[in-house]
N, C-alpha and C positions, 0 to 999 in steps of 0.2 A: 137634651130633654126639652119639653115644650114650655112655652111661656106660661101656659095654663098651670103646669106643675110648679113652675117657678113661683108664680103668685100665690098658689096654694101654700107652698112652703113658707113664703114670707109671712102669710097670715098666721100659720101655725107657730112660727118662730116668735112673732110679736105676742101671741097669746101665751106662749110658754116661756118668754124671755126670763122672767124672774124665777121660773121653775127649773132652770138649768138647761135651756135649749143650747145645744152645741157641746154638752158634756158627754163624757164617755159612758154614761149609764143610761142614755136615752136611745130611743129607736130613731136613728138619724139617717137622713138621705145625703146624697151628694148635693150639697147646697148650691153648687155653682149654677145658679139661675136656670138650671135645667134639671138638676137633681139626679141624673143617672140612676134611677131606681131606688125606691124606698118602700118599706112595707105599707106605708100609707098611700101608695099609688103615686108618690112624688118621685117616680123612678127616673133617674137620668138615663134615658134610653137613646137609641138612635131615633130621634124624632123625625126621621125621614118619613113623613106621612105620605099616605097615598094621595093621588091627585085630587081627591075630593076632601082631603083633610090637610090643608096648608097650615100645619101646626108649627109654631115656633118652638121646637123641642130641643131639649138638651142645651139650653142657653146658659147653662150654668157659666168643661174638661171646661289639671291637664292630665287627662287620663291617657297619656301616651302609653301605648301598649308595647311592652317588650315580650313578644310571644315566644315562649320556650317550646320545645317539642317533647317535653316530658308527658307521660300518660296521665299525670294527675292534673287537677285544675286549680292549683294553689294560686291565690292572689295576694300579693303584698301591696300595702298601701305606702306610698312615699310620704314624706313629711308635708308635701304640698297638696296632698289629697289625690294625686294621680295614681292610677292603678297599673301595676305590672303583673301580667298574668300569663299562664300557659295558653297555648293556642288550641282552638277547635278547628283548625284548618285541615282540609284534606291533604293528602301527600303532594298534590299539585299546587297547594297554596290557596285553593278556593275554600271559602267558608261555607259550611253546610247549613243553609237556611231552610230546613225541612223539619216536619213533625214537631212544630213548636206549639205546645198546648199548655194553657195556663189561665190566669185570672188577673183582673185589675184589682190592685190594692188601693182603694180610694181613701181619701181623708185630707191630703195636702191641697186639694182643690176646693174643699168646703169653705163656707163662709164668704161667699161672693159679695154679700151686702156690706162687708167691712174689709176693704183691701187697703193695706196689706193685712191688717188684722193682727190678733194676738195668738201666738202659737200656744196650743193647749186649751184655748178657749173657743176660737172660731174654726180652727183647723188643726190637723194632727198628721203625722207621717206613719206609715206602716211599721210594724215591729218585726224583729228577727224571728220571733216565735211563729208569726204568721207564715213567713217564708218557709221555715222549717216544716210546718204542718203541711203546706201544699206540695212541697218537694217530696215529702213522705208519701203523698198520694200519687205521685208520679208526674206532677206538673213541672215544667222546665222553663216557663217564661212568665214574667211579671210586668204587667203594664202599670206604670207609676204616674198617675195624673198629678199635676201641680199647676199653680197659677204663675203665669209670666210676670204679673204685677208684683208678686212677692219676691221672686228671684231677682228681677231687675226693677228696682223701685223707681228709677228714672230712665227713660228711653236713652239709649246710647251710653249708659253708664256701666261701670263694673257691677258684677253681681253682688248682692247683699251677702256679707260674709257669714252671718248666722244661718241664713236660708240655704246658702251653698253647702255649709257643713251638714245640714239636715239631709239634703238631697244626696250628698256624697256618701253619707253613712249608710243609707238604704241601698244605693247603687253598689257600693263596694261590698256590702254583705251578700247581696244576691250573686255578684260575680264570684266572690270567694266561695260561695256554695256550689258553684259550677253551673248556675242557671243563666238565663238571658234576661236583660233589662229592656223594656220598651218605654222610652221616655215619651211622655204625653203632655205637652203644653195644653191644658184643658181650657182653652180660651175662645173657641168658636170664631176664630179669625178676627179677634178684637183685643184691644188693650184699653182697660177702663171703659168699655162699651163702644169705643170708636173702631170702625172697621178698618182693617189693614188696606191701605191704598185708597181709602176714602175717609180720612180723618186721622189716620196714623200713617206716616210715611213708610212705604215699603222698605226703604233703606234701614229703618229701625228694626223691622222684622228680620232683615238679612243680618244686621248686627247682632241681634239676639242669638240667631242660629250659629253665627260664626263663633261667638263666645262659648256656646254650649258644645259645639263640635270640637273646639279646641280643648275643652275641659274633659270630655268623655270620648276617648278614642279607642277604648278596648273593643275588640271585635264582637264581643257578646252584648254590646250596647246597640240597640236599634233606635233610629231616630224617627219618631212619629211626628211628622211635620206640623200637624195641628189637629185638635179635636173638633170635629163636626162644624165646619164652616156652613153658614146659612144666611139667608136674607141678603144676598149680594148676587151679582151676576157670576155665572160660572167662569166667564172669561176673566173677570177680575181675580177670582180665586186662583185660576191657573197662573196668572202673572205673579201673584204673591208666592205661590208654591215654587215656581221656577226661580224666583229671586232667592228664596231660602236655600234651594238646592245648589245654586251657583255659589252662594256664600259658603256653604258646607264644604263643597268640593275644593274651593280655593284654600281652605285650611289644610288640605292634604288628607282629610278623613275619607276613608273608603267604606264606611259602615253602610249597612242596609238602610234604605229610606222607605218609610211607609207613608204613602201620599193619599189623603182622603179626597173625596169629591165634594161638590157643593150639596146643599139641601140635606144636611146632617148625614151625608155620605151613606145613604141607605142602599143596600144591594137591590132591593125590590124596585127602587125608583131611579136606578142608574140610567135608564134609557127613557124616562118620562120627561115631559117638558113643562109641567106646571110651575116649575121654579125658574124657567128660562131655558137656555140651550142645554140639552141633556149632558150629563157627565160623560155618557158614552161617546159623545162627539168631541167635546172640548178637551177632556182629560187625555186624549190621545196626543195632545201637544206637550206633555211633560217632557222636559229636557234634562237628562242626567248624563254627563259625559262618561260616566262609568257604567251606565245602564244597570245599576245595582239598586233597583227600587221595585216596589210592589204597591198595589192599591190596598188601602185599608177601608173596609166597609163595615157597617153595623147592620144587624138584622134582629128585630124583635118579632114576637109571635102572637101579640095581642091583636085586637081588631083593627087598630090604626097603625100598627107596626111602630109603636112609640114606647113600649115598655111601661105604659101607665096603668095597666091592669094585670092582676094575677091570673087572668083567664087566657088560655091559648085558643086560637080559632079552631084548630083541629090537631090531631096527632101528626099530621104530615105537612103542616103549614110552613115549617122551617125549610124543608127541602124545596117546597113549591116556590117560595120566595127567592130562592137562590138559583133556580134553574136558568133563567134568562141571563143573569149576570155571569154565571159560569160559562154559558155558551159564548158570551162576549169575550171572556178571557181566552177561551180556546181559539176563537176567530182571530183575535189580535195578538196572540202570543204573549199574554201578560200573566202575572201571578197576583194573588191577593191573600190578605190576612183578614179574618173575621175578628174585628177589634172589640165588638160588644154584642152580646146576646144575653138573655136571661129568661126566667120563667117563674110562674107562681108555683104553689105547693099543692098540686093536685095531679091525678093520674094522667089526664090529657096532656098536661105540660111536661110531665116526666117522659111520656112517649114522644112528645114533640122534640125534646132535647135529644133523645136517642136517635130520632129520625134525622135531625139536623146534623148531628155530629157523624152519623153513619154516612150521610151524603157527602160531607166534606172528606171523610176517609176514603170514599170511592173516587174522589177527584183530586187526589194529592199531587197530580201532575201540575195543577194550577193553584191549588190551595196550599199555603204554607203552614196553616194552623189556625188557632183561635184563642181568644181570651174571654172568659165569662165576666159579665158585669153583675155583681162585683162582690168583693169582700173588703174588710178594713176594720180597724179597731173601734170605730164608732157606729157600726151597723146594727149591733144588737141582733134581735131575732126578726128582722124585716123579712117580708115574704119573698123578696127576690135575692136576699143575701146568701152568699156561700160561706160566710164566716161561721166557723164552728161556735156553738153556744154551750157553755158549761161543759166543755169536753166532748160534746156530741156533734157528729157531722150534720151539716144542713141537709134536709131531705133531698135536695137536687143532686147531691154528691153521688147518690146511688145510681142515678141515670148517667152521670158524667164519667164515673170511674172506669166503666168497661171500655171507654174510648181513650184511656191513658195508657202509655207504654207499661 
């Protein structure tokens, strides 16, 4: 999300601090300095802005698996929090990373202004009831944003026990329900504001991912390397990502990796150069010894492709902004996952959602799936929220549901 949205949210929070800002009865955004979408237009979006809008957006984002071959998806939790679960592997042992459709369940990344902050005051984790609701709609993947600074209070140190338990709880519940988890360190390639590789040692980022990969090895856990890197060189981000990938693979983890690009990882700006060397050139240098990775991109449908407005440019803007990137995937033999998109509550946006998801559905040879931004226990009735309100579906669900299994 953009710096503009971040400052707007700070001002709102200051004004409302004594009125309960950050409580579960308010209309709350993803506070992480970029806000990933809120009804007040403080939306944490892919602030990958067009070349004429260099917006600082979205500045907020041992599970050792014993895979049985039973047809059910029962997951048992060991006393140390590790998960043992049945396998979703094909008969040849390959995991099927296709048709993954879901939602980000935001909340654990909120409250960037006070890190680590107080659980239940500045931030919250998703609930089992939310998981059950969206699975009932046909969704099968849940992106879980969280803050690196909360899970690892000191660089290079063990994870905080209480925070680890909170993350374990939602991860294990999703796995036990037979769905997929998309772990999302919602940090914008930063730790307490310092850029990885330029203020934070890249070895500390590698250490973080080594610990996370050692903890969560179930095959239905997908590793999102980082949320929306920005305001750094694309070459530096590639070096950071490759260090994390090497650390993950050194643990023995074989899980799918989702690798974002620079500049808020916008699909529409993948080959643009307003932020430096284009992602479309530099990110071809990703090195994964298992070659089990895909690119994560975000795409919003408002005028600056940042998710800051409830208005969509047109009913076809979603597919139009994906065409060039999709061609790049075909040309280079890569796959991708749409990690964020959303819309306002009007017919043009509903049509735009339908158009976007139909386009992905027509290109499933390179698109693995998508996750809507966002839902979560503190979203209330925000214009971009997919969270049900008082038992009623969010209006956007009617446009999304036809594209679910």
